[in-house]
C-alpha positions in Angstrom: 6.3 -8.3 2.3 8.5 -9.6 -0.5 10.9 -7.7 -2.7 9.7 -9.9 -5.7 6.5 -7.8 -5.5 8.4 -4.9 -7.0 7.8 -6.6 -10.4 4.1 -5.8 -10.2 4.0 -2.2 -8.9 4.0 1.1 -10.7 7.3 2.8 -11.7 7.2 5.4 -8.9 6.7 2.9 -6.1 9.2 0.6 -7.7 11.8 3.4 -7.7 11.2 4.4 -4.1 11.1 0.9 -2.7 14.0 -0.3 -4.9 16.2 2.5 -3.6 15.3 1.8 0.0 15.4 -2.0 -0.6 12.0 -2.5 0.9 9.0 -4.3 -0.4 5.9 -2.3 -1.5 3.8 -3.9 1.2 5.1 -3.7 4.8 4.2 -5.7 7.9 4.9 -4.0 11.1 4.6 -7.0 13.3 2.0 -7.8 15.9 -0.9 -5.6 17.0 1.3 -4.2 19.7 3.6 -2.5 17.2 1.1 0.1 16.1 3.5 2.9 17.1 6.0 1.9 14.5 3.5 2.3 11.6 2.3 5.6 13.0 5.9 7.0 12.8 6.2 6.0 9.1 2.7 7.2 8.2 3.4 10.6 9.9 6.8 11.0 8.2 5.3 10.2 4.8 2.4 12.6 5.3 4.8 15.4 6.5 7.1 14.8 3.5 4.1 15.1 1.1 2.6 18.0 3.0 -0.7 16.2 3.6 -2.7 14.9 6.5 -2.3 11.2 7.5 -5.9 10.6 6.5 -5.0 11.6 2.9 -2.6 8.8 2.4 -3.3 5.5 0.7 -2.8 3.5 3.9 -4.9 0.7 5.4 -4.7 -1.2 8.6 -6.2 -4.6 9.1 -6.6 -7.0 12.0 -8.1 -9.9 10.0 -8.2 -12.3 12.9 -7.7 -10.4 16.1 -7.5 -12.5 19.2 -7.3 -10.1 22.0 -8.5 -6.6 23.1 -5.2 -5.0 22.3 -6.1 -5.2 18.6 -9.3 -3.3 19.2 -7.3 -0.6 21.0 -4.9 -0.5 18.1 -7.9 -0.2 15.7 -9.2 2.8 17.7 -5.7 4.4 17.5 -5.6 3.9 13.7 -9.1 5.4 13.3 -8.1 8.4 15.4 -5.0 8.7 13.2 -7.3 8.9 10.2 -6.6 5.5 8.7 -8.9 3.0 7.0 -9.2 0.1 9.5 -10.5 -3.4 8.9 -11.4 -5.6 11.9 -12.5 -9.3 11.9 -14.4 -10.7 13.6 -16.6 -7.7 14.4 -15.9 -6.6 18.0 -18.7 -6.9 20.6 -19.9 -3.3 20.2 -23.4 -4.0 18.8 -24.9 -3.4 22.3 -23.9 0.3 22.2 -25.8 1.9 19.2 -24.1 5.3 19.7 -20.6 3.7 19.7 -21.6 1.7 16.5 -22.7 5.0 14.9 -19.5 6.8 15.9 -17.3 4.0 14.6 -19.2 3.3 11.4 -20.5 6.7 10.4 -19.2 9.7 12.3 -15.5 8.9 12.7 -14.7 9.7 9.1 -16.0 13.2 9.5 -14.0 13.7 12.7 -10.6 12.1 11.9 -10.8 10.9 8.3 -10.5 7.3 9.5 -13.0 4.7 8.4 -13.8 1.3 9.9 -14.6 -1.7 7.9 -16.1 -4.7 9.8 -16.5 -8.1 8.4 -15.3 -11.7 8.1 -15.2 -12.1 4.3 -11.5 -11.8 3.3 -12.4 -11.0 -0.3 -14.7 -8.2 0.7 -12.1 -6.9 3.1 -9.4 -6.9 0.4 -11.8 -5.2 -2.1 -12.6 -2.5 0.5 -8.9 -1.9 1.1 -8.1 -1.8 -2.6 -10.9 0.7 -3.2 -9.7 2.9 -0.4 -6.1 2.8 -1.6 -7.1 3.5 -5.2 -9.3 6.4 -4.2 -6.6 8.0 -2.0 -4.0 7.5 -4.7 -6.3 9.3 -7.2 -6.8 12.2 -4.8 -3.0 12.6 -4.5 -2.6 12.5 -8.3 -0.9 9.1 -8.2 -3.5 7.1 -10.1 
């Protein structure tokens, strides 16, 4: 969330972010601000003529502290976004819910959930997702 990061991004992103005077990584505030990111993601998808699930976008709640973050994660998954949560929410008692969130949701909405407490693994998963989506859009 720093304009200095423009020095390490590709030329296309640098041009767009530079002209808008925004950093290449954006924070949309607290977990209760999910609606703001959905507006941006939807606008970008519409401008590119693709579905929101096709965009190189990831959502993370690396240390959620209340149930609102879980609801926001469900929203992000329904919107087709890669979504990381830590710690793993207390869903293990519902095997059908676990299967829905970890296997079936991607086929339904394009969203994907990543659960785990290891920040390096979480960052690696986010990077792999973004790289893959960029390649699919011809931005690699």
